[in-house]
VEXPA-180475 format. One record per residue: y, z negated, x negated of N, C-alpha, C, O in turn; residue number from 1; chain. Coordinates in steps of 0.2 Angstrom, whole numbers, plus 5000, padded with zeros to 4 digits. Each point is the difference from the previous one (the first is absolute). Layout:
BEGIN
Y|Z|X|Y|Z|X|Y|Z|X|Y|Z|X|NUM|A
...
This chain:
BEGIN
4857|4984|5040|5006|4997|5002|5001|5001|5008|4999|5005|5002|1|A
5003|4989|5001|5001|5001|5007|5006|5003|5002|5005|5000|4996|2|A
4995|5005|5009|5006|5004|5002|5001|5000|5007|4995|4998|5004|3|A
5011|5003|4998|5001|5001|5007|5002|4994|5004|5001|4995|4997|4|A
5000|5006|5010|5002|4994|5004|4995|4994|5000|5002|4995|5000|5|A
4992|5007|5000|4995|4995|5001|5000|4995|4993|5000|4994|5001|6|A
5000|5009|4993|5001|4996|4994|5006|4996|5000|5000|4994|4998|7|A
5006|5009|5005|5006|4996|5000|4999|4994|5004|5002|4995|4999|8|A
4995|5006|5007|4999|4994|5005|4996|4995|4997|5001|4994|5001|9|A
4994|5008|4995|4995|4995|4997|5004|4996|4995|4999|4994|4999|10|A
5005|5010|4997|5004|4996|4994|5005|4995|5003|5000|4994|4998|11|A
5004|5008|5007|5004|4996|5004|4997|4994|5003|5003|4995|5000|12|A
4991|5007|5003|4996|4994|5003|4998|4995|4995|5001|4994|5001|13|A
4997|5008|4993|4998|4995|4995|5007|4996|4998|4999|4994|4998|14|A
5006|5009|5001|5006|4997|4998|5002|4994|5006|5002|4995|4998|15|A
4998|5007|5008|5001|4996|5006|4996|4994|5000|5002|4994|5000|16|A
4991|5007|4998|4995|4995|5000|5002|4995|4994|4999|4994|5001|17|A
5003|5009|4994|5001|4996|4994|5007|4995|5001|5000|4995|4998|18|A
5004|5008|5006|5006|4996|5002|4999|4996|5006|5005|4996|5002|19|A
4989|5005|5001|4999|4996|5006|5005|5002|5006|5002|4995|5003|20|A
4999|5011|4998|5004|5002|5005|4997|5005|5004|4995|5004|4998|21|A
5007|4996|5009|4997|5005|5004|5004|5007|5000|5005|5000|4997|22|A
4992|5005|5006|5003|5006|5000|5007|4999|5004|5000|4996|5005|23|A
5005|5009|4993|5006|4999|5004|4999|5002|5007|4996|5005|5002|24|A
5008|4992|5003|5000|5003|5007|5002|5007|5000|5004|5002|4996|25|A
4994|5002|5009|5001|5007|5000|5008|5001|5001|5002|5005|4997|26|A
5001|4991|5006|5008|5001|5001|5003|5000|4993|5005|5004|4999|27|A
4993|4991|4997|5003|4999|4993|4998|5006|4996|5004|5003|4996|28|A
4990|4999|5004|4997|5005|4996|5003|5007|5001|5002|5004|4996|29|A
4999|4997|5011|5004|5006|5002|5007|5000|4998|5002|5006|4997|30|A
5001|4989|5003|5007|5000|4997|5001|5001|4993|5004|5003|4998|31|A
4991|4994|4998|5000|5002|4993|4999|5007|4998|5003|5003|4996|32|A
4992|5000|5008|4998|5007|4999|5006|5004|5002|5002|5005|4996|33|A
5002|4994|5009|5006|5003|5002|5005|5000|4995|5004|5005|4998|34|A
4997|4989|4999|5005|4999|4994|4998|5005|4994|5004|5003|4997|35|A
4990|4997|5002|4998|5004|4994|5001|5007|5001|5001|5004|4995|36|A
4998|4998|5011|5001|5007|5002|5007|5002|5000|5002|5006|4999|37|A
5003|4989|5003|5007|5002|5001|5004|5000|4993|5005|5003|5000|38|A
4992|4994|4995|5004|4999|4994|5007|4998|5001|5005|5003|4998|39|A
4996|4991|5004|5007|4997|5002|5004|4999|4993|4997|4999|4995|40|A
5009|5002|5006|5005|4999|4994|5001|4992|4999|5001|4997|5005|41|A
4999|5001|4989|5002|4993|4999|5008|5000|4998|5003|5005|5001|42|A
5000|4989|4998|5007|5000|4998|5001|5003|4994|4997|4998|4995|43|A
5007|5007|5004|5002|5004|4994|5007|4998|4998|5005|5001|5004|44|A
4996|4996|4990|5006|4999|4997|5005|5006|5000|4998|5005|5001|45|A
5009|4993|4999|5005|5005|5001|4999|5006|4994|5001|5006|5001|46|A
4997|4992|4993|5000|5004|4995|4994|5005|5001|5000|5005|4996|47|A
4995|4994|5008|4995|5004|5002|5001|5005|5006|4996|5004|5002|48|A
5010|4995|5000|5002|5004|5006|5007|5004|4999|5004|5002|5004|49|A
4996|5000|4989|5006|5004|4998|4999|5008|5003|4994|5002|5001|50|A
5011|5001|4999|5000|5007|5002|4996|5004|4995|4999|4998|4994|51|A
4998|5008|5008|4996|5004|4995|5003|5001|4994|4997|5000|4994|52|A
5010|5002|5006|5003|5002|4994|5001|4994|4995|5002|5001|4994|53|A
4997|4993|5008|5001|4994|4996|4993|4997|4998|5000|4995|4996|54|A
4995|5008|5006|4993|4997|4998|4999|5000|4993|4998|4995|4997|55|A
5004|5011|5000|4998|5000|4992|5004|4995|4997|4997|4997|4995|56|A
5010|5002|5006|5004|4995|4996|4997|4993|5001|5000|4996|4996|57|A
4998|5003|5011|4997|4993|5001|4994|4999|4996|4999|4995|4997|58|A
4996|5010|5003|4994|4999|4996|5001|4999|4993|4997|4996|4997|59|A
5008|5008|5000|5001|5000|4993|5003|4993|4998|4998|4997|4995|60|A
5006|5001|5009|5004|4993|4999|4994|4994|5000|5000|4996|4996|61|A
4996|5005|5009|4995|4995|5001|4995|5000|4994|4998|4995|4998|62|A
5000|5011|5000|4995|5001|4995|5003|4997|4993|4996|4997|4996|63|A
5010|5005|5003|5003|4998|4993|5001|4992|5000|5000|4997|4995|64|A
5001|5000|5011|5000|4993|5000|4994|4997|4998|5000|4994|4997|65|A
4994|5009|5004|4994|4998|4998|4997|5003|4993|4994|5000|4999|66|A
5011|5002|4997|4999|5002|4993|4996|5007|4999|4998|5001|4995|67|A
5003|5003|5011|4998|5007|4999|5005|5004|4998|5006|4998|5000|68|A
4993|5008|4997|5005|5005|4998|4999|5006|5004|4995|5002|5002|69|A
5010|5002|4999|5000|5007|5004|5004|5005|4996|5005|4999|4997|70|A
4992|5007|5003|5003|5006|4998|4999|5005|5005|4996|5000|5004|71|A
5009|5005|4997|5000|5005|5006|4999|5007|4997|5002|5002|4995|72|A
4993|5001|5009|4999|5007|4998|5002|5004|5006|4998|4999|5006|73|A
5006|5007|4993|5002|5004|5005|4995|5005|5002|5000|5003|5005|74|A
4994|4998|4990|4995|5005|5002|4994|4997|4996|5000|4996|4996|75|A
4994|5007|5006|4994|4998|4997|5000|5002|4993|4997|4996|4996|76|A
5006|5009|5002|5000|5002|4993|5003|4996|4995|4998|5000|4994|77|A
5006|4995|5009|5004|4995|4995|4995|4994|4999|5002|4997|4995|78|A
4993|5002|5008|4996|4994|5000|4997|4999|4993|5001|4995|4997|79|A
4996|5010|5000|4997|4999|4993|5005|4998|4995|4999|4996|4996|80|A
5007|5007|5004|5005|4999|4996|5003|4993|5000|5001|4996|4996|81|A
5000|5001|5011|5002|4994|5001|4995|4994|4998|5002|4995|4997|82|A
4992|5007|5003|4995|4995|4998|5000|5000|4992|4999|4995|4997|83|A
5001|5011|5000|5001|5000|4993|5006|4996|4997|4999|4996|4995|84|A
5006|5005|5008|5006|4996|4998|5000|4993|5001|5002|4996|4996|85|A
4995|5002|5010|4998|4992|5001|4996|4997|4994|5001|4995|4998|86|A
4994|5009|5001|4995|4997|4995|5003|5000|4993|4999|4995|4996|87|A
5006|5010|5002|5003|5000|4994|5005|4994|4999|5001|4997|4995|88|A
5003|5002|5011|5005|4995|5000|4997|4993|4999|5003|4995|4997|89|A
4990|5004|5006|4997|4994|4999|4995|4999|4994|4997|4995|4999|90|A
5003|5010|4997|4996|5001|4995|4992|4999|5002|4997|4996|4997|91|A
5001|5007|5008|4994|5000|5003|4996|5006|4998|5002|5005|4998|92|A
4991|4994|5001|4996|5005|4999|5000|5006|5005|5001|4999|5006|93|A
4999|5007|4991|5000|5006|5005|4994|5002|5002|4998|5006|5000|94|A
4998|4989|5002|4993|5001|5003|5000|4998|5007|5001|4994|5002|95|A
4997|5011|5003|5001|4999|5007|4993|5000|5003|4996|5005|4999|96|A
5002|4990|5005|4994|5001|5005|5003|5001|5007|5003|4996|5002|97|A
4996|5010|5000|5003|5003|5006|4996|5000|5006|4994|5002|4999|98|A
5008|4996|5007|4996|5001|5006|4998|5007|5002|5005|5004|4999|99|A
4989|4998|5003|4999|5007|5001|5003|5002|5007|4996|5002|5005|100|A
5010|4997|4996|5004|5001|5006|5002|5007|5000|5003|5002|4995|101|A
4997|5002|5011|5003|5007|4999|5007|5001|4997|5001|5004|4997|102|A
5003|4991|5005|5007|5001|4998|5000|4999|4992|5003|5004|4997|103|A
4994|4991|5001|5000|4998|4993|4996|5006|4996|5002|5001|4994|104|A
4993|5001|5008|4996|5006|4997|5004|5006|4999|4999|5003|4995|105|A
5005|4999|5010|5004|5006|4999|5006|4999|4996|5004|5005|4999|106|A
4998|4989|4998|5006|5000|4997|5000|5004|4993|4994|5000|4997|107|A
5011|5002|5000|5000|5004|4994|4999|4996|4994|5005|4999|4996|108|A
4990|4997|5003|4999|4996|4994|5000|5004|4994|5002|4997|4995|109|A
4997|5009|5005|5000|5004|4994|5007|5001|4997|5001|5002|4994|110|A
5004|4997|5010|5007|5000|4998|5001|4994|4995|5005|5000|4996|111|A
4991|4995|5004|5001|4994|4995|4994|5000|4996|4996|4995|5002|112|A
5002|5009|4993|4994|5000|4997|4998|4994|4996|4995|4999|4998|113|A
5010|4996|5001|4999|4994|4996|4997|4995|5005|4997|4995|4997|114|A
5003|5006|5009|4996|4996|5005|4993|5001|5000|4998|5006|5001|115|A
4998|4989|4998|4993|5001|5000|4998|4997|5007|5000|4994|5002|116|A
4997|5011|5003|4999|4999|5007|4993|5000|5001|4997|5005|4998|117|A
5000|4990|5005|4993|5000|5003|5000|4998|5007|5004|4995|5002|118|A
4992|5008|5002|5000|4998|5007|4994|4996|5002|4994|5001|4997|119|A
5006|4995|5007|4995|4996|5002|5001|4992|5000|5006|4998|5000|120|A
4989|4998|5001|5001|4993|5001|5002|4997|4993|4998|5003|4995|121|A
5005|4991|5005|5003|4997|4994|4994|4996|4997|4996|4997|5003|122|A
5005|5003|4990|4996|4995|4996|5004|4995|4997|5006|5001|5000|123|A
4991|4993|4998|5004|4995|4997|5004|5002|4994|5005|4996|4999|124|A
4993|5009|4998|5004|5002|4994|5006|5005|5001|5004|5001|4996|125|A
4997|5001|5011|5005|5005|5001|5007|4996|5001|5000|4995|5003|126|A
5005|5007|4993|5006|4997|5000|5005|5001|5005|5004|4996|5003|127|A
4995|5010|5000|5005|5003|5005|4996|5003|5006|4996|5005|4998|128|A
5006|4994|5008|4997|5003|5006|5006|5004|5004|5005|4997|5000|129|A
4993|5008|5003|5004|5004|5004|4997|5001|5007|4994|5002|5000|130|A
5009|4995|5005|4997|5001|5007|5005|5002|5005|5006|5000|4999|131|A
4992|5003|5007|5004|5001|5005|5001|4994|5004|4997|4995|4999|132|A
5007|5005|5006|5001|4994|5005|5000|5003|5007|5003|5005|5002|133|A
4993|4992|5002|4999|5002|5007|5007|4999|5004|5002|5005|5003|134|A
5000|4989|4997|5007|4999|5003|5003|4994|4997|4997|4996|4996|135|A
5009|5003|5005|5004|4994|4997|5004|4997|5006|5002|5003|5004|136|A
4999|4991|4995|5004|4996|5005|5007|4997|4997|5000|4997|4996|137|A
5005|5006|5008|5007|4998|4997|5001|4993|5001|5004|4997|4996|138|A
4993|5000|5009|5002|4993|5002|4999|4995|4993|5004|4995|4999|139|A
4990|5006|4998|4999|4996|4994|4999|5004|4993|4998|4997|4995|140|A
5003|5009|5005|4999|5004|4994|4992|5001|4998|4998|5000|4994|141|A
4998|4999|5011|4993|5000|4999|4997|5007|5001|5002|5004|5004|142|A
4993|4998|4992|4996|5006|5001|4993|4999|5002|4997|4996|4998|143|A
5001|5009|5006|4993|4999|5003|4996|5006|4996|5001|5006|5000|144|A
4993|4991|4997|4996|5005|4996|4993|5000|5004|4997|4995|5001|145|A
5001|5011|5001|4994|5000|5004|4994|5003|4995|5001|5005|4997|146|A
4994|4991|5003|4994|5002|4996|4996|5006|5002|5001|5001|5006|147|A
4996|5003|4990|4997|5006|5002|4998|5004|4994|5002|4998|4994|148|A
4994|5007|5007|4998|5005|4994|5006|5002|4996|5000|5001|4994|149|A
5006|5000|5009|5006|5002|4997|5005|4995|4997|5005|5001|4998|150|A
4992|4993|5003|5004|4994|4998|4996|4994|4998|4999|4995|5005|151|A
4997|5005|4990|4996|4994|4998|5004|4994|4999|5006|5000|4997|152|A
4992|4994|5006|5004|4994|5000|5001|4997|4993|5005|4997|4999|153|A
4991|5005|4996|5000|4997|4994|5007|5003|4996|5003|4996|4996|154|A
5000|5009|5007|5006|5003|4997|5006|4995|5001|5005|5000|4997|155|A
4994|4996|5009|5006|4996|5002|5000|4993|4996|5005|4997|5000|156|A
4989|5001|4997|5000|4994|4997|4998|4999|4993|5001|4995|4997|157|A
4995|5010|5000|4998|4999|4993|5005|5002|4995|5001|4996|4995|158|A
5002|5010|5005|5005|5001|4995|5006|4995|4999|5002|4998|5006|159|A
5001|5002|4989|5006|4995|4999|5006|5003|5003|5004|4996|5002|160|A
4996|5011|4998|5006|5003|5003|4998|5004|5006|4995|5004|4999|161|A
5008|4996|5007|4998|5003|5006|5006|5005|5002|5006|4997|5001|162|A
4993|5009|4999|5006|5005|5002|4998|5003|5007|4994|5002|5001|163|A
5010|4997|5003|4999|5002|5007|5004|5006|5002|5006|5000|4999|164|A
4991|5005|5004|5004|5006|5003|5001|4999|5007|4995|5000|5004|165|A
5011|4999|4999|5001|4999|5007|5005|5005|5003|5005|5001|4997|166|A
4993|5002|5008|5004|5004|5004|5005|4996|5004|4998|4995|5003|167|A
5008|5007|4997|5005|4997|5004|4999|5000|5007|5002|4995|5004|168|A
4995|5010|4999|4998|5001|5007|4995|4995|5002|4999|4999|5006|169|A
4997|4997|4989|4995|4996|5002|5003|4992|5000|4996|4996|5000|170|A
5010|5004|4999|5003|4993|5000|5002|4998|5008|5004|5004|5003|171|A
4993|4991|4999|5001|4998|5007|5004|4993|5000|5001|4997|4995|172|A
5001|5001|5011|5004|4994|5001|4996|4994|4999|5001|4996|4996|173|A
4993|5003|5008|4996|4994|5000|4993|5001|4999|4998|5006|5000|174|A
4998|4989|5000|4993|5001|4999|4997|5003|5006|4995|5004|4999|175|A
5007|4995|5007|4997|5003|5006|5000|5007|4999|4996|5004|5002|176|A
5010|4999|4996|5001|5007|4999|4995|5003|4995|4997|5005|5001|177|A
5002|4991|4994|4995|5002|4995|4993|5001|5002|4996|5005|4999|178|A
5002|4990|5006|4993|5000|5002|5000|5006|5006|4994|5002|5001|179|A
5011|4999|5002|5000|5006|5005|4999|5006|4996|4996|5005|5002|180|A
5006|4996|4992|4999|5006|4996|4992|5000|4998|4997|5006|5000|181|A
5000|4988|4998|4993|5000|4999|4996|5003|5006|4996|5004|4999|182|A
5006|4993|5007|4996|5002|5006|5001|5007|5001|4995|5004|5002|183|A
5011|4999|4997|5002|5007|5001|4996|5005|4995|4998|5005|5002|184|A
5001|4992|4992|4997|5004|4995|4993|5000|5000|4996|5005|4999|185|A
5001|4989|5003|4993|4999|5000|4996|5000|5007|4994|5000|5000|186|A
5010|5001|5005|4997|5000|5007|5000|4993|5003|4999|4995|4996|187|A
5002|5004|5010|5001|4993|5003|4993|4997|5000|4995|5003|5000|188|A
5005|4990|5000|4993|4997|5001|4997|5002|5006|5003|5000|5006|189|A
4991|5000|4994|4996|5002|5006|4999|5008|5001|4996|5002|5004|190|A
5007|5002|4992|5000|5007|5000|4995|5002|4994|4998|5006|5000|191|A
4999|4990|4996|4996|5002|4995|4992|4998|5002|4999|4996|5005|192|A
4996|5007|4991|4993|4999|5002|4999|4992|5000|5003|4996|4996|193|A
4992|5002|5007|4997|4993|5000|4998|4998|4993|4997|5004|4996|194|A
5006|4990|5002|4998|4998|4993|5005|5002|4995|5000|4998|4994|195|A
5005|5006|5008|5006|5002|4995|5006|4997|5003|5000|4997|5005|196|A
5006|5003|4991|5006|4998|5002|5006|5004|4998|4999|5004|4995|197|A
5006|4996|5008|5006|5004|4998|5003|4997|4994|5004|5004|4997|198|A
4995|4990|5002|5003|4997|4994|4997|5002|4993|4993|5000|5000|199|A
5010|5001|4995|4997|5001|4993|4997|4993|4998|5001|4995|5003|200|A
4994|5006|4992|4997|4994|4998|5005|4994|4998|4998|4994|5000|201|A
5007|5009|4996|5005|4995|4998|5007|5002|5001|5001|5006|4998|202|A
5003|4990|5004|5007|5001|5001|5004|4995|4995|5000|4994|5002|203|A
5002|5008|4993|5003|4996|4995|5008|5000|5001|5003|5005|4999|204|A
5000|4989|5002|5007|5000|5000|5003|4997|4994|4999|4995|4997|205|A
5006|5009|5000|5002|4999|4993|5008|4999|5001|5003|5005|5002|206|A
5000|4990|4995|5007|4998|5000|5002|4998|4993|4999|4995|4998|207|A
5003|5010|4998|5001|4999|4993|4994|4999|4996|4995|5000|5002|208|A
5006|4998|4991|4995|4999|4996|4996|4994|5001|5003|4995|5004|209|A
4991|5004|4994|4997|4993|5001|5003|4995|4996|5003|5001|4995|210|A
4998|4993|5008|5003|4994|4997|4998|4994|5003|4997|5000|5006|211|A
5004|4994|4991|4998|4994|5002|5005|4995|4997|5002|5001|4994|212|A
4999|4993|5009|5004|4995|4998|4996|4993|5001|5002|4995|5001|213|A
4991|5006|4999|4996|4994|5002|5000|4995|4994|5000|4994|5002|214|A
5001|5008|4992|5000|4995|4995|5007|4998|4998|5004|5004|4997|215|A
4998|4990|5004|5006|4997|4999|5006|5004|5003|5006|5000|4997|216|A
4993|5004|5008|5005|5004|5003|5003|5005|4995|5006|5002|5001|217|A
4991|5000|4994|5002|5005|4996|4998|5007|5002|4993|5001|5000|218|A
5011|5003|5001|4998|5007|5002|4996|5004|4995|5003|5001|4994|219|A
4991|5001|5007|4997|5004|4996|4998|5007|5003|4996|5000|5005|220|A
5006|5005|4992|4999|5007|5003|4993|5002|4997|4998|4998|4995|221|A
4998|5006|5009|4994|5002|4998|4994|4995|5001|4995|5001|4997|222|A
5006|4994|5007|4995|4995|5001|4994|5002|5003|4994|4998|4997|223|A
5006|5007|5008|4994|5002|5003|4999|5007|5001|4996|5003|5003|224|A
5008|5001|4993|5000|5007|5001|5006|5003|4995|5001|4997|4995|225|A
5001|5009|5007|5005|5003|4996|5006|4996|4998|5003|4996|5004|226|A
5000|5004|4990|5005|4997|4998|5007|5003|5001|5005|4998|5001|227|A
4994|5009|5000|5006|5004|5002|4998|5005|5005|4995|5003|5001|228|A
5010|4998|5004|4999|5004|5006|5006|5005|5000|5006|4997|5001|229|A
4993|5009|4999|5005|5005|5000|4999|5005|5005|4995|5003|5001|230|A
5010|4998|5003|4999|5005|5006|5004|5006|4999|5006|5000|4998|231|A
4991|5006|5002|5003|5006|5000|5002|5002|5007|4995|5002|5004|232|A
5011|4998|4999|5001|5002|5007|5002|5007|5000|5005|5002|4998|233|A
4990|5001|5006|5001|5008|5001|5004|5001|5006|4998|4998|5006|234|A
5008|5004|4993|5005|5001|5006|4999|5006|5004|5004|5005|5001|235|A
4990|4994|5003|4999|5006|5005|5004|4998|5006|5003|4995|5000|236|A
4996|5009|5005|5004|4999|5006|4997|4993|5004|4994|5000|5002|237|A
5011|4996|5000|4999|4994|5004|4999|5002|5007|5005|5003|5003|238|A
4990|4996|5001|4999|5002|5007|5005|4996|5004|5001|5001|5006|239|A
């Protein structure tokens, strides 16, 4: 596999030749590179610029508008109980496929012995998944899921019910703030070895359960992924 700056130049060159375009003038190319380095802010709606103490309420309101549900946990120890209660209320199987995330692995699952918990990637037969959430955007009620060994992407899309554990401190105002967190967590672009990137392989943005109204404008939940999305909001300290 081609790697590094030379490979990138060859690939872009082939694209330009296919489009019958010349290379960008140095002045324009330099301006584009400066913009990429500066991470400028776009126009952010008012609901994405709320004070810190109102971010949680804005996020919950936006998520519920998109058919998601929320329960609040005052401590990590409450999470297994809240999950068990949700499953019982919805008459769902007490079988969980859980992301091998440090927070989720240390939860007191043994306090709810009726829950059957397995860690790892989801299979098509898994009814319920439990994952962490890297960050959430108050502006739209959207959650960002970063793929990796501690968060297999299959957990986000295969099970019919997706339960997300979200720290209140990870709720930000707008998308730009969320990508700032990714850069801070993974290292800025250019600081990693050649051939690697600070971005994870997949950043999935989830706003409510999967749904579609393509056929006769009739809303159908679970069209391309989970039919139900439930958020356990862990009320840690908001920075």
